[in-house]
Kinemage of the C-alpha trace (Angstrom):
@kinemage 1
@onewidth
@group {chain A} dominant
@subgroup {mainchain}
@vectorlist {calphas} color= white
{ca met a 1} P -23.779 -38.980 11.826
{ca leu a 2} L -20.718 -41.169 12.352
{ca arg a 3} L -22.047 -42.534 15.643
{ca thr a 4} L -25.178 -43.794 13.878
{ca gly a 5} L -22.994 -45.728 11.428
{ca ala a 6} L -23.933 -43.605 8.383
{ca arg a 7} L -21.088 -43.230 5.880
{ca pro a 8} L -20.298 -39.679 4.612
{ca asp a 9} L -20.294 -39.278 0.850
{ca ala a 10} L -18.609 -36.890 -1.613
{ca phe a 11} L -21.072 -34.132 -0.708
{ca thr a 12} L -20.814 -34.442 3.075
{ca leu a 13} L -17.089 -33.979 3.589
{ca pro a 14} L -16.747 -30.808 1.452
{ca leu a 15} L -19.361 -29.250 3.752
{ca val a 16} L -17.234 -30.307 6.733
{ca asn a 17} L -14.199 -28.694 5.050
{ca arg a 18} L -16.079 -25.419 4.633
{ca ala a 19} L -17.043 -25.489 8.290
{ca ala a 20} L -13.415 -26.236 9.187
{ca ala a 21} L -12.355 -23.118 7.270
{ca ser a 22} L -13.879 -21.100 10.123
{ca leu a 23} L -12.419 -23.257 12.928
{ca pro a 24} L -8.661 -22.968 13.573
{ca gly a 25} L -7.070 -26.320 14.294
{ca phe a 26} L -9.896 -28.377 12.825
{ca val a 27} L -8.748 -28.426 9.177
{ca gly a 28} L -6.170 -31.150 9.762
{ca ala a 29} L -8.748 -33.425 11.401
{ca ala a 30} L -11.145 -32.972 8.476
{ca his a 31} L -8.256 -33.694 6.085
{ca cys a 32} L -7.308 -36.944 7.870
{ca his a 33} L -10.889 -38.197 7.999
{ca gly a 34} L -11.400 -37.492 4.297
{ca ile a 35} L -8.259 -39.402 3.332
{ca arg a 36} L -9.235 -42.384 5.517
{ca ala a 37} L -12.706 -42.344 3.996
{ca gly a 38} L -11.176 -42.627 0.505
{ca phe a 39} L -11.910 -39.164 -0.855
{ca gly a 40} L -8.292 -38.137 -1.512
{ca gly a 41} L -8.892 -38.291 -5.269
{ca asn a 42} L -12.198 -36.408 -5.219
{ca ile a 43} L -11.636 -32.978 -6.794
{ca tyr a 44} L -14.580 -31.361 -4.971
{ca phe a 45} L -13.287 -32.563 -1.600
{ca cys a 46} L -9.717 -31.457 -2.381
{ca asn a 47} L -10.796 -27.995 -3.585
{ca thr a 48} L -12.740 -27.293 -0.392
{ca leu a 49} L -9.783 -28.592 1.630
{ca leu a 50} L -7.447 -26.222 -0.260
{ca glu a 51} L -9.810 -23.349 0.530
{ca ala a 52} L -9.845 -24.255 4.235
{ca tyr a 53} L -6.037 -24.294 4.423
{ca ala a 54} L -5.784 -21.055 2.393
{ca arg a 55} L -8.180 -19.201 4.697
{ca his a 56} L -5.955 -20.000 7.671
{ca gly a 57} L -2.820 -18.859 5.811
{ca leu a 58} L -1.445 -22.415 5.710
{ca ala a 59} L 0.171 -22.360 2.262
{ca ala a 60} L 2.529 -25.342 2.859
{ca pro a 61} L -0.118 -28.019 3.665
{ca ala a 62} L -2.330 -26.551 0.944
{ca arg a 63} L 0.508 -27.009 -1.552
{ca gln a 64} L 0.946 -30.636 -0.413
{ca val a 65} L -2.741 -31.344 -1.093
{ca phe a 66} L -2.471 -29.524 -4.444
{ca asp a 67} L 0.608 -31.490 -5.563
{ca glu a 68} L -1.046 -34.809 -4.660
{ca met a 69} L -4.198 -34.072 -6.662
{ca gly a 70} L -4.474 -36.275 -9.772
{ca thr a 71} L -6.891 -33.882 -11.467
{ca arg a 72} L -7.022 -30.102 -11.084
{ca asp a 73} L -9.499 -27.580 -12.438
{ca val a 74} L -9.497 -23.759 -12.519
{ca val a 75} L -10.852 -23.697 -8.944
{ca ser a 76} L -7.881 -25.761 -7.718
{ca trp a 77} L -5.347 -23.449 -9.370
{ca thr a 78} L -7.133 -20.281 -8.255
{ca thr a 79} L -7.397 -21.447 -4.636
{ca met a 80} L -3.686 -22.299 -4.549
{ca val a 81} L -2.824 -18.909 -6.070
{ca ser a 82} L -4.993 -17.295 -3.377
{ca ala a 83} L -3.093 -19.176 -0.646
{ca tyr a 84} L 0.255 -17.807 -1.861
{ca ala a 85} L -1.212 -14.336 -2.411
{ca gly a 86} L -2.364 -14.350 1.202
{ca ala a 87} L 1.147 -15.397 2.253
{ca arg a 88} L 2.548 -12.418 0.226
{ca asp a 89} L 4.727 -14.716 -1.887
{ca pro a 90} L 4.789 -13.069 -5.362
{ca arg a 91} L 7.311 -15.549 -6.750
{ca glu a 92} L 5.050 -18.560 -6.135
{ca val a 93} L 1.999 -16.634 -7.383
{ca ser a 94} L 3.781 -15.842 -10.660
{ca gln a 95} L 5.052 -19.409 -11.113
{ca leu a 96} L 1.622 -20.895 -10.429
{ca val a 97} L -0.169 -18.617 -12.904
{ca thr a 98} L 2.456 -19.437 -15.566
{ca ala a 99} L 2.184 -23.189 -14.897
{ca met a 100} L -1.588 -22.933 -14.934
{ca arg a 101} L -1.556 -21.631 -18.511
{ca met a 102} L 1.554 -23.283 -19.977
{ca val a 103} L 1.579 -26.697 -18.294
{ca ser a 104} L -2.039 -27.552 -17.605
{ca gly a 105} L -3.587 -25.498 -20.399
{ca cys a 106} L -6.105 -24.085 -17.937
{ca glu a 107} L -6.904 -20.418 -18.591
{ca pro a 108} L -7.343 -18.067 -15.614
{ca ser a 109} L -10.900 -17.132 -14.719
{ca ala a 110} L -12.236 -13.776 -13.550
{ca val a 111} L -11.726 -14.941 -9.961
{ca thr a 112} L -8.095 -15.872 -10.720
{ca leu a 113} L -7.391 -12.424 -12.168
{ca ser a 114} L -9.100 -10.788 -9.186
{ca val a 115} L -6.958 -12.766 -6.730
{ca val a 116} L -3.696 -11.916 -8.518
{ca leu a 117} L -4.683 -8.251 -8.816
{ca arg a 118} L -5.341 -8.195 -5.075
{ca ala a 119} L -1.836 -9.561 -4.520
{ca cys a 120} L -0.368 -6.861 -6.816
{ca thr a 121} L -2.262 -4.204 -4.870
{ca ala a 122} L -0.964 -5.484 -1.512
{ca leu a 123} L 2.626 -5.497 -2.854
{ca arg a 124} L 2.257 -2.111 -4.647
{ca asp a 125} L 3.220 -3.872 -7.889
{ca thr a 126} L 2.065 -1.402 -10.551
{ca val a 127} L 3.899 -3.186 -13.383
{ca gly a 128} L 2.228 -6.508 -12.592
{ca gly a 129} L -1.111 -4.746 -12.358
{ca arg a 130} L -0.686 -3.227 -15.827
{ca gln a 131} L 0.221 -6.632 -17.293
{ca leu a 132} L -2.887 -8.192 -15.759
{ca his a 133} L -4.983 -5.306 -17.079
{ca cys a 134} L -3.665 -5.987 -20.600
{ca tyr a 135} L -4.308 -9.719 -20.235
{ca gly a 136} L -7.836 -9.012 -19.013
{ca val a 137} L -8.563 -6.857 -22.059
{ca lys a 138} L -7.137 -9.425 -24.509
{ca ser a 139} L -8.895 -12.372 -22.858
{ca gly a 140} L -12.246 -10.597 -22.654
{ca trp a 141} L -12.411 -10.482 -18.846
{ca ala a 142} L -11.987 -6.690 -18.532
{ca gly a 143} L -15.745 -6.160 -18.708
{ca asp a 144} L -16.434 -8.588 -15.875
{ca phe a 145} L -17.543 -6.702 -12.754
{ca leu a 146} L -15.196 -8.640 -10.471
{ca val a 147} L -12.160 -7.911 -12.656
{ca leu a 148} L -13.208 -4.300 -13.264
{ca asn a 149} L -13.608 -3.610 -9.562
{ca ser a 150} L -10.283 -5.274 -8.740
{ca leu a 151} L -8.612 -3.080 -11.375
{ca leu a 152} L -10.278 0.058 -9.978
{ca thr a 153} L -9.043 -0.781 -6.475
{ca his a 154} L -5.546 -1.551 -7.764
{ca leu a 155} L -5.243 1.675 -9.784
{ca ser a 156} L -6.630 3.918 -7.045
{ca gln a 157} L -4.275 2.509 -4.417
{ca thr a 158} L -1.064 1.970 -6.413
{ca ala a 159} L -1.150 4.343 -9.393
{ca ser a 160} L -3.464 7.338 -9.058
{ca leu a 161} L -7.124 8.059 -8.515
{ca glu a 162} L -7.185 9.815 -11.906
{ca asp a 163} L -6.236 6.535 -13.644
{ca ala a 164} L -8.972 4.696 -11.763
{ca val a 165} L -11.546 7.348 -12.681
{ca met a 166} L -10.478 7.166 -16.343
{ca leu a 167} L -11.058 3.397 -16.377
{ca phe a 168} L -14.350 3.888 -14.535
{ca glu a 169} L -15.605 6.425 -17.091
{ca gln a 170} L -14.536 4.249 -20.042
{ca ser a 171} L -16.317 1.152 -18.730
{ca pro a 172} L -19.664 0.582 -20.474
{ca arg a 173} L -21.115 -1.199 -17.410
{ca arg a 174} L -20.623 -0.422 -13.731
{ca asp a 175} L -22.193 -1.991 -10.683
{ca met a 176} L -22.707 -0.692 -7.142
{ca val a 177} L -19.230 -1.836 -6.047
{ca ser a 178} L -17.624 0.167 -8.883
{ca trp a 179} L -19.336 3.347 -7.715
{ca asn a 180} L -18.448 2.579 -4.091
{ca ile a 181} L -14.722 2.279 -4.900
{ca ile a 182} L -14.544 5.695 -6.592
{ca ile a 183} L -16.733 7.428 -3.995
{ca ser a 184} L -14.685 5.890 -1.156
{ca glu a 185} L -11.392 7.087 -2.651
{ca tyr a 186} L -12.706 10.628 -3.139
{ca ser a 187} L -14.014 10.544 0.440
{ca ser a 188} L -10.580 9.468 1.742
{ca glu a 189} L -9.046 12.444 -0.070
{ca gly a 190} L -11.629 14.769 1.497
{ca asn a 191} L -12.875 15.867 -1.940
{ca val a 192} L -16.466 16.473 -0.884
{ca ser a 193} L -17.576 18.056 -4.183
{ca lys a 194} L -16.506 14.951 -6.136
{ca val a 195} L -18.153 12.691 -3.554
{ca ala a 196} L -21.441 14.569 -3.873
{ca asp a 197} L -21.174 14.591 -7.678
{ca met a 198} L -20.475 10.840 -7.956
{ca tyr a 199} L -23.239 10.020 -5.479
{ca gly a 200} L -25.709 12.125 -7.501
{ca arg a 201} L -24.655 10.415 -10.733
{ca met a 202} L -24.997 7.013 -9.076
{ca arg a 203} L -28.592 7.792 -8.077
{ca ala a 204} L -29.306 9.226 -11.554
{ca asp a 205} L -28.077 5.956 -13.131
{ca glu a 206} L -30.599 4.138 -10.904
{ca val a 207} L -27.889 2.219 -9.092
{ca cys a 208} L -29.143 1.576 -5.570
{ca pro a 209} L -26.572 2.762 -2.965
{ca ser a 210} L -25.502 0.412 -0.200
{ca cys a 211} L -24.596 1.045 3.434
{ca glu a 212} L -20.952 1.244 2.300
{ca thr a 213} L -21.858 4.004 -0.175
{ca leu a 214} L -23.622 6.099 2.456
{ca thr a 215} L -20.783 5.530 4.950
{ca ser a 216} L -18.250 7.023 2.506
{ca val a 217} L -20.529 9.966 1.668
{ca val a 218} L -21.333 10.846 5.291
{ca ala a 219} L -17.611 10.659 6.173
{ca ala a 220} L -16.912 13.332 3.537
{ca phe a 221} L -19.780 15.487 4.820
{ca ala a 222} L -18.437 15.144 8.383
{ca lys a 223} L -14.982 16.454 7.406
{ca his a 224} L -16.514 19.634 5.975
{ca lys a 225} L -19.406 19.954 8.460
{ca phe a 226} L -22.102 19.775 5.767
{ca leu a 227} L -24.906 19.429 8.300
{ca leu a 228} L -27.908 19.922 5.993
{ca gln a 229} L -26.656 17.458 3.372
{ca gly a 230} L -25.842 14.938 6.090
{ca lys a 231} L -29.335 15.206 7.568
{ca lys a 232} L -30.863 14.557 4.142
{ca leu a 233} L -28.622 11.521 3.759
{ca his a 234} L -29.687 10.291 7.208
{ca ser a 235} L -33.355 10.599 6.233
{ca phe a 236} L -32.738 8.662 3.018
{ca ala a 237} L -30.904 5.915 4.938
{ca val a 238} L -33.793 5.529 7.400
{ca arg a 239} L -36.420 5.463 4.614
{ca ser a 240} L -34.386 2.905 2.647
{ca gly a 241} L -33.705 0.637 5.632
{ca leu a 242} L -29.925 0.895 5.152
{ca met a 243} L -28.982 1.634 8.765
{ca asp a 244} L -26.393 -0.995 9.680
{ca thr a 245} L -24.136 -0.605 12.721
{ca ile a 246} L -21.192 0.916 10.862
{ca leu a 247} L -23.401 3.491 9.127
{ca val a 248} L -25.059 4.414 12.447
{ca ala a 249} L -21.576 4.897 13.949
{ca ser a 250} L -20.688 7.133 10.991
{ca phe a 251} L -23.743 9.297 11.632
{ca val a 252} L -22.871 9.502 15.351
{ca asp a 253} L -19.433 10.777 14.334
{ca phe a 254} L -20.977 13.116 11.729
{ca tyr a 255} L -23.320 14.876 14.158
{ca ala a 256} L -20.547 15.245 16.743
{ca lys a 257} L -18.204 16.877 14.211
{ca cys a 258} L -21.021 19.204 13.147
{ca asp a 259} L -21.407 20.346 16.801
{ca glu a 260} L -24.727 18.494 17.126
{ca leu a 261} L -23.737 16.303 20.071
{ca pro a 262} L -27.331 15.841 21.342
{ca ser a 263} L -28.201 14.249 17.978
{ca ser a 264} L -25.179 11.931 18.326
{ca val a 265} L -26.314 10.901 21.806
{ca gln a 266} L -29.901 10.331 20.684
{ca leu a 267} L -28.817 8.162 17.753
{ca phe a 268} L -26.402 6.220 19.953
{ca glu a 269} L -29.048 5.497 22.581
{ca glu a 270} L -31.416 4.171 19.897
{ca phe a 271} L -28.865 1.684 18.550
{ca arg a 272} L -26.441 1.160 21.447
{ca gln a 273} L -27.030 -2.588 21.560
{ca gly a 274} L -24.898 -2.752 18.421
{ca ser a 275} L -21.252 -3.704 18.121
{ca ser a 276} L -18.149 -2.151 19.642
{ca cys a 277} L -17.750 0.277 16.717
{ca leu a 278} L -20.872 2.185 17.808
{ca trp a 279} L -19.571 2.572 21.369
{ca ser a 280} L -16.235 3.644 19.890
{ca ala a 281} L -17.868 6.335 17.742
{ca met a 282} L -19.721 7.796 20.749
{ca leu a 283} L -16.609 7.635 22.922
{ca trp a 284} L -14.523 9.539 20.363
{ca ala a 285} L -17.314 12.063 19.877
{ca leu a 286} L -17.032 12.931 23.586
{ca ile a 287} L -13.224 12.965 23.455
{ca his a 288} L -13.162 15.420 20.545
{ca arg a 289} L -15.386 17.745 22.597
{ca gly a 290} L -12.993 17.518 25.570
{ca met a 291} L -15.584 15.661 27.682
{ca phe a 292} L -13.102 13.159 29.104
{ca leu a 293} L -14.982 12.240 32.277
{ca asp a 294} L -18.160 11.620 30.263
{ca ala a 295} L -16.145 9.389 27.911
{ca ile a 296} L -14.840 7.400 30.899
{ca arg a 297} L -18.376 6.964 32.255
{ca leu a 298} L -19.500 5.804 28.815
{ca phe a 299} L -16.757 3.190 28.854
{ca glu a 300} L -18.002 1.965 32.229
{ca arg a 301} L -21.483 1.584 30.722
{ca met a 302} L -19.967 -0.354 27.848
{ca met a 303} L -18.270 -2.795 30.213
{ca asp a 304} L -21.515 -3.206 32.168
{ca ser a 305} L -23.306 -4.101 28.912
{ca leu a 306} L -20.825 -6.981 28.408
{ca cys a 307} L -19.652 -5.526 25.089
{ca phe a 308} L -15.985 -6.414 24.532
{ca pro a 309} L -13.926 -3.219 23.959
{ca ser a 310} L -11.916 -2.878 20.765
{ca ala a 311} L -8.345 -1.564 20.613
{ca asp a 312} L -9.725 1.753 19.358
{ca val a 313} L -11.990 2.086 22.398
{ca leu a 314} L -9.107 1.371 24.781
{ca arg a 315} L -6.919 3.900 22.961
{ca gly a 316} L -9.614 6.519 23.543
{ca leu a 317} L -9.790 5.542 27.230
{ca val a 318} L -5.998 5.887 27.617
{ca ile a 319} L -6.174 9.338 26.011
{ca cys a 320} L -8.863 10.348 28.534
{ca tyr a 321} L -6.709 9.247 31.467
{ca thr a 322} L -3.721 11.049 29.921
{ca glu a 323} L -5.630 14.314 29.594
{ca ile a 324} L -6.848 14.297 33.219
{ca gly a 325} L -3.559 12.968 34.606
{ca ala a 326} L -5.114 9.768 35.984
{ca leu a 327} L -1.960 7.645 35.943
{ca lys a 328} L -3.375 5.007 38.301
{ca phe a 329} L -6.283 4.236 35.988
{ca gly a 330} L -4.059 4.496 32.933
{ca lys a 331} L -1.865 1.769 34.436
{ca ala a 332} L -4.953 -0.361 35.073
{ca thr a 333} L -5.900 -0.007 31.397
{ca his a 334} L -2.338 -0.920 30.397
{ca gly a 335} L -2.637 -4.065 32.507
{ca tyr a 336} L -5.931 -4.954 30.818
{ca val a 337} L -4.286 -4.517 27.399
{ca ile a 338} L -1.431 -6.854 28.375
{ca arg a 339} L -3.698 -9.535 29.898
{ca asn a 340} L -5.919 -9.633 26.830
{ca asn a 341} L -3.020 -9.567 24.331
{ca tyr a 342} L -4.281 -6.563 22.348
{ca ala a 343} L -0.798 -5.734 21.045
{ca ala a 344} L -0.439 -9.091 19.266
{ca glu a 345} L -3.932 -9.068 17.776
{ca ser a 346} L -4.027 -5.453 16.593
{ca lys a 347} L -2.643 -4.555 13.156
{ca ser a 348} L -1.875 -1.018 14.335
{ca cys a 349} L 0.446 0.239 17.071
{ca ala a 350} L -1.861 3.188 17.874
{ca leu a 351} L -2.957 1.717 21.234
{ca glu a 352} L 0.616 1.056 22.334
{ca thr a 353} L 1.637 4.541 21.224
{ca ser a 354} L -1.113 6.094 23.356
{ca ile a 355} L 0.285 4.219 26.379
{ca val a 356} L 3.745 5.659 25.642
{ca lys a 357} L 2.191 9.148 25.647
{ca leu a 358} L 0.389 8.424 28.936
{ca tyr a 359} L 3.600 7.650 30.822
{ca ala a 360} L 5.512 10.468 29.128
{ca lys a 361} L 2.956 13.160 29.996
{ca cys a 362} L 2.722 11.891 33.565
{ca gly a 363} L 6.519 12.261 33.902
{ca tyr a 364} L 7.470 8.568 33.774
{ca ile a 365} L 9.914 8.751 30.870
{ca leu a 366} L 11.610 5.417 31.680
{ca leu a 367} L 8.279 3.583 31.563
{ca ala a 368} L 7.423 5.386 28.331
{ca glu a 369} L 10.730 4.295 26.794
{ca arg a 370} L 10.241 0.714 27.978
{ca cys a 371} L 6.765 0.547 26.420
{ca phe a 372} L 8.116 2.096 23.218
{ca lys a 373} L 10.828 -0.554 22.908
{ca arg a 374} L 8.196 -3.298 23.196
{ca ile a 375} L 6.269 -2.052 20.156
{ca leu a 376} L 7.045 -4.634 17.474
{ca his a 377} L 6.042 -2.632 14.395
{ca lys a 378} L 6.724 1.042 15.010
{ca asp a 379} L 5.270 3.622 12.636
{ca leu a 380} L 5.952 7.325 12.128
{ca val a 381} L 3.518 8.312 14.883
{ca ser a 382} L 5.112 6.030 17.480
{ca trp a 383} L 8.612 7.363 16.728
{ca ser a 384} L 7.356 10.962 16.818
{ca ser a 385} L 5.587 10.287 20.124
{ca met a 386} L 8.789 8.972 21.716
{ca ile a 387} L 10.720 11.999 20.462
{ca glu a 388} L 8.002 14.228 21.928
{ca ala a 389} L 8.217 12.261 25.182
{ca phe a 390} L 11.911 13.072 25.506
{ca thr a 391} L 11.177 16.692 24.598
{ca ile a 392} L 8.528 17.333 27.240
{ca asn a 393} L 10.712 15.663 29.879
{ca gly a 394} L 13.684 17.974 29.249
{ca his a 395} L 15.697 15.718 26.914
{ca ala a 396} L 15.510 17.988 23.841
{ca cys a 397} L 18.145 20.252 22.365
{ca ser a 398} L 16.427 23.478 23.465
{ca his a 399} L 15.938 22.384 27.071
{ca ser a 400} L 19.379 20.822 27.380
{ca gly a 401} L 21.302 23.711 25.855
{ca leu a 402} L 22.568 21.589 22.948
{ca val a 403} L 22.889 24.478 20.500
{ca asn a 404} L 25.554 22.913 18.263
{ca glu a 405} L 23.602 19.657 18.038
{ca ala a 406} L 20.468 21.582 17.034
{ca arg a 407} L 22.419 23.473 14.354
{ca lys a 408} L 23.785 20.201 12.967
{ca leu a 409} L 20.331 18.631 12.828
{ca phe a 410} L 18.920 21.699 11.077
{ca asp a 411} L 21.796 21.664 8.558
{ca phe a 412} L 21.337 17.928 7.965
{ca met a 413} L 17.703 18.565 7.183
{ca thr a 414} L 18.171 21.537 4.879
{ca lys a 415} L 21.545 20.850 3.225
{ca thr a 416} L 22.107 17.073 3.324
{ca phe a 417} L 18.553 15.811 2.834
{ca arg a 418} L 17.356 19.004 1.076
{ca leu a 419} L 14.116 19.078 3.034
{ca ala a 420} L 12.322 22.413 3.192
{ca pro a 421} L 11.746 23.315 6.859
{ca asp a 422} L 8.272 24.418 7.854
{ca leu a 423} L 7.302 26.975 10.474
{ca gly a 424} L 7.532 24.411 13.272
{ca his a 425} L 11.187 23.657 12.479
{ca tyr a 426} L 12.057 27.355 12.389
{ca thr a 427} L 10.229 27.939 15.684
{ca ser a 428} L 12.186 25.120 17.333
{ca met a 429} L 15.470 26.590 16.048
{ca val a 430} L 14.560 30.055 17.345
{ca asp a 431} L 13.684 28.514 20.713
{ca val a 432} L 17.048 26.704 20.903
{ca leu a 433} L 19.041 29.807 20.015
{ca gly a 434} L 16.963 32.096 22.205
{ca arg a 435} L 17.206 29.948 25.322
{ca ser a 436} L 20.979 29.792 24.939
{ca gly a 437} L 21.254 33.587 24.689
{ca asn a 438} L 21.933 33.768 20.917
{ca leu a 439} L 19.120 36.270 20.451
{ca glu a 440} L 20.545 38.076 17.404
{ca glu a 441} L 21.077 34.772 15.611
{ca ala a 442} L 17.522 33.753 16.495
{ca leu a 443} L 16.242 36.989 14.956
{ca gln a 444} L 18.352 36.323 11.859
{ca val a 445} L 16.700 32.898 11.473
{ca ile a 446} L 13.297 34.610 11.423
{ca ser a 447} L 14.497 37.200 8.911
{ca asp a 448} L 15.998 34.586 6.552
{ca met a 449} L 13.206 32.031 6.549
{ca lys a 450} L 11.040 31.655 3.452
{ca val a 451} L 7.710 31.269 5.249
{ca lys a 452} L 5.656 33.979 6.913
{ca pro a 453} L 6.279 34.135 10.695
{ca asp a 454} L 3.351 33.610 13.039
{ca gly a 455} L 2.669 34.387 16.687
{ca arg a 456} L 4.370 31.228 17.955
{ca ile a 457} L 7.800 32.072 16.572
{ca trp a 458} L 7.694 35.685 17.770
{ca gly a 459} L 6.376 34.420 21.114
{ca ala a 460} L 9.388 32.076 21.415
{ca leu a 461} L 11.729 35.012 20.755
{ca leu a 462} L 9.879 37.232 23.233
{ca ala a 463} L 10.085 34.572 25.966
{ca ser a 464} L 13.832 34.250 25.380
{ca cys a 465} L 14.226 38.040 25.559
{ca arg a 466} L 12.520 37.966 28.926
{ca met a 467} L 14.857 35.185 30.094
{ca his a 468} L 17.948 37.219 29.108
{ca ser a 469} L 16.502 40.693 29.942
{ca asn a 470} L 16.920 42.080 26.414
{ca ser a 471} L 14.252 44.795 26.455
{ca lys a 472} L 15.180 46.322 23.070
{ca leu a 473} L 14.695 43.091 21.109
{ca ala a 474} L 11.704 42.250 23.300
{ca ser a 475} L 10.039 45.492 22.204
{ca phe a 476} L 10.580 44.572 18.554
{ca ala a 477} L 9.186 41.033 19.038
{ca ala a 478} L 6.258 42.363 21.060
{ca gln a 479} L 5.427 44.866 18.304
{ca lys a 480} L 5.276 42.030 15.756
{ca leu a 481} L 3.072 40.011 18.106
{ca met a 482} L 0.662 42.914 18.637
{ca glu a 483} L 0.291 43.213 14.865
{ca leu a 484} L -0.460 39.504 14.495
{ca glu a 485} L -2.534 38.894 17.642
{ca pro a 486} L -3.611 42.224 19.142
{ca asp a 487} L -6.198 40.604 21.423
{ca asn a 488} L -3.811 38.108 23.050
{ca ala a 489} L -3.416 39.324 26.626
{ca gly a 490} L -0.733 36.731 27.364
{ca tyr a 491} L 1.832 38.433 25.122
{ca his a 492} L 1.175 41.784 26.824
{ca val a 493} L 1.862 40.150 30.172
{ca val a 494} L 5.155 38.608 28.968
{ca phe a 495} L 6.271 41.972 27.526
{ca ser a 496} L 5.368 43.636 30.818
{ca asn a 497} L 7.433 41.070 32.726
{ca val a 498} L 10.454 41.810 30.502
{ca his a 499} L 10.402 45.445 31.602
{ca ala a 500} L 9.722 44.446 35.196
{ca gly a 501} L 12.814 42.241 35.187
{ca gly a 502} L 14.907 45.270 34.188
{ca gly a 503} L 13.307 47.550 36.773
{ca arg a 504} L 11.544 49.750 34.168
{ca trp a 505} L 8.353 50.189 36.132
{ca ala a 506} L 7.030 53.124 34.128
{ca glu a 507} L 6.926 50.943 30.999
{ca val a 508} L 5.288 48.159 33.017
{ca glu a 509} L 2.551 50.528 34.174
{ca glu a 510} L 2.016 51.822 30.625
{ca ile a 511} L 1.572 48.309 29.187
{ca arg a 512} L -0.853 47.305 31.935
{ca arg a 513} L -2.888 50.506 31.474
{ca ser a 514} L -3.191 49.809 27.740
{ca thr a 515} L -4.285 46.249 28.499
{ca val a 516} L -7.029 47.492 30.823
{ca gly a 517} L -8.035 50.137 28.272
{ca met a 518} L -8.482 47.486 25.594
{ca asn a 519} L -10.654 45.383 27.968
{ca met a 520} L -8.274 42.428 27.695
{ca glu a 521} L -8.232 39.761 30.374
{ca lys a 522} L -5.691 36.984 30.676
{ca ser a 523} L -7.301 33.592 31.164
{ca pro a 524} L -6.352 32.344 34.633
{ca ala a 525} L -4.015 29.374 34.802
{ca trp a 526} L -5.473 26.140 36.121
{ca ser a 527} L -4.445 22.585 36.884
{ca cys a 528} L -6.412 19.358 36.976
{ca val a 529} L -6.170 16.630 39.589
{ca ser a 530} L -7.723 13.268 38.740
{ca asp a 531} L -11.014 12.651 40.541
{ca val a 532} L -12.202 9.515 38.758
{ca gly a 533} L -14.032 7.602 41.448
{ca val a 534} L -14.689 4.276 39.744
{ca leu a 535} L -12.111 1.821 38.487
{ca trp a 536} L -13.750 -0.365 35.878
């Protein structure tokens, strides 16, 4: 257009600004051209320029444009508030909203309230959310669908789902998004009865469900393996033409969790030209069934189809290589992750954590620790994985004989922080004491604990009795194990080995005869050596 000598007008450049909002690095050029062309005082041009800067998280240049504007309307104020909300700057958001009302006399719109509510939700600001709710009621915006849905999201994520449901039930009008918010929250909680009830009410109110609605419902059905209800939902989705890629991936996951893997495969093959999320769903379906080699072959097909793998897909691949002990290929995947900068682009550290587990389980604790230290934003899972890495490589209290340290940690937990230990904590304590020969103290821990002992804790005590040849206590632990798991041949074998270690061969023969008489067979031990022939 410029090369032909045509001059852009007040309608052309705002369109360029909106295009620039999707092109990093181009906003500044559009800004400069608009100023040179004399549109710096045009409110439509400036508003679209503010939006472009806000979408790229560039609050400072957006504020410069805003401050230089001679005239501002509600769109100008709202866009600037959105820029600071995106930058997670509550102070500037608050000051702008106050100035908007007090200085300019411009009242917030439904979009303004929605933007500020979204900021309150991101910052977990329940007080600010309540104030906005009150303002919305007094100003008459509470019945607006955009404000209502923002309030429902805020309440469900910062206060409680009960508060959100109360507002939902009191609202005289509700749209599809309102129903989706409540159904999605119930689905996240795993409350399948509420999900089914709300979905039925939604259909009864003649509100047409969307793909997002069906995705939330099928996720709840998958958790509880409601195969029949899920199949009916699938039929409805096909008849209604609501099968988008994410919903198809949800159904692939649903059938796999309901032990209908052939149905997952069939659905995947019908839609496999879709996005990476569909490949990811099929990959994880195979992983959950322990079909690691099939998952690796599926990944190879994905790469051949020129579909770019997501971080979730690569995490699944690393888990496959971890399970089969294929360190060489795990390292190749790690290299691919580094070259393509997945760690910087991903909002989660799950992929990096899976790499830590890979090196730890393959015995490379130093590499695991190095990868752990490079994780910028560690979460609970990453810390737990590194602790587990030290544990399985002999750097834990029980394996290192650090009895006093274990006692101190247990006392810190129970007495200093007043945390109630669960069965896993008690089992670890019994293992520490038992390995160090403090068998009576280990038994006392079991006797004093406030939870019911299971086979794991008695098994830990029995293994320690074998280590220290204490046949009397071993007999007591074995008796408890037989009561809990009478069909577990492994415990019979351990008890037999305790007597064998003490030379009591008559008892050994008696235990083995009883095992044969009960038709029990111990599963043979096995090991796996990586035989993956193709490096993608």
